[in-house]
C-alpha positions in Angstrom: -78.5 16.5 7.9 -80.3 14.8 9.9 -83.1 17.2 11.0 -82.8 17.3 14.5 -79.4 18.8 14.0 -80.9 21.7 11.8 -83.5 21.9 15.1 -80.6 22.2 17.8 -78.6 24.6 15.3 -82.1 27.0 15.0 -82.4 27.1 18.6 -79.1 27.8 19.3 -79.2 30.7 16.9 -82.8 32.0 18.8 -80.6 32.0 22.0 -77.8 34.0 20.3 -80.4 36.6 19.5 -81.4 37.4 22.4 -78.3 37.1 24.7 -76.2 39.4 21.7 -79.3 42.0 21.9 -79.2 41.5 18.0 -81.9 43.9 17.8 -82.4 44.1 13.6 -82.8 40.3 13.8 -85.3 40.7 16.1 -87.3 42.6 13.8 -86.3 39.9 11.0 -87.6 36.9 12.4 -90.5 38.7 14.2 -91.8 39.6 10.6 -90.8 35.9 9.4 -92.9 34.4 12.4 -96.2 36.8 11.7 -96.0 36.3 8.2 -95.2 32.2 7.3 -94.6 30.0 10.4 -94.8 26.2 8.6 -91.7 26.3 7.3 -90.9 26.2 11.5 -92.9 23.8 12.6 -91.7 21.7 9.9 -88.7 20.6 11.6 -90.4 21.3 15.2 -89.4 17.8 17.2 -90.3 16.9 20.5 -88.6 19.2 23.5 -85.8 19.6 24.2 -85.3 20.6 20.4 -88.2 22.7 20.0 -87.0 25.7 17.4 -90.5 27.4 17.4 -90.7 27.3 21.0 -87.1 29.0 21.5 -88.0 31.8 18.9 -91.0 32.4 21.3 -88.8 32.7 23.8 -86.5 35.2 22.1 -89.5 37.1 20.7 -91.1 37.7 24.1 -87.5 38.7 25.9 -85.9 40.5 23.1 -89.2 42.4 22.1 -89.3 46.1 21.4 -92.3 47.1 21.5 -96.2 45.5 21.7 -96.5 44.2 18.3 -96.9 41.0 19.1 -99.3 41.4 21.7 -102.5 39.2 19.9 -100.0 36.3 19.8 -99.2 36.7 23.3 -102.6 36.7 24.5 -103.8 33.8 21.7 -100.9 32.2 23.7 -102.0 32.8 27.3 -105.7 31.6 26.4 -104.3 28.8 24.6 -106.5 29.6 21.7 -104.4 27.5 19.0 -103.2 23.5 18.9 -99.8 24.1 20.9 -98.1 22.4 23.7 -98.7 24.4 27.5 -95.3 25.6 27.4 -96.5 27.8 24.7 -98.8 29.4 27.4 -96.3 30.2 29.9 -94.2 31.9 27.2 -96.9 34.3 26.6 -97.2 34.7 30.2 -93.2 35.4 30.4 -93.2 38.1 27.7 -95.5 40.0 29.8 -93.0 39.8 32.6 -89.8 40.5 30.5 -91.8 43.9 29.0 -92.8 45.2 32.5 -89.6 46.9 32.9 -89.8 48.7 29.9 -93.0 50.3 30.5 -92.4 51.4 34.4 -92.1 54.7 33.3 -95.9 55.2 32.1 -98.0 57.2 33.7 -100.3 55.0 36.0 -102.5 57.9 37.1 -102.9 59.6 40.2 -103.2 56.0 42.4 -100.9 53.8 40.3 -103.4 52.5 38.5 -104.8 50.2 40.9 -108.7 50.1 41.4 -109.7 51.7 44.8 -112.2 50.2 47.5 -115.4 52.2 46.8 
């Protein structure tokens, strides 16, 4: 099977993890990605068939905690040699996670700095 077909299949599978809310699969993918991403990068092709980018997007949208915060920060700061689109995924993660922490106690003034 051509590598482009594998890339498309993986991309569709990652999309399904988020859309079907497969929580345990999220943890599996998260752990695999943080341990070794070389297997995924070996089949990465030019957009729109980039399974690594789709996996990152899935992890950002389906996250259950802030375990991957260091990754998102590295992507936002563009510390790794990755396409610039990955920085937008790091930013998107913050917006995706925001509703989950809305009940956090931000302090008396909502956590916003007040003028002197």
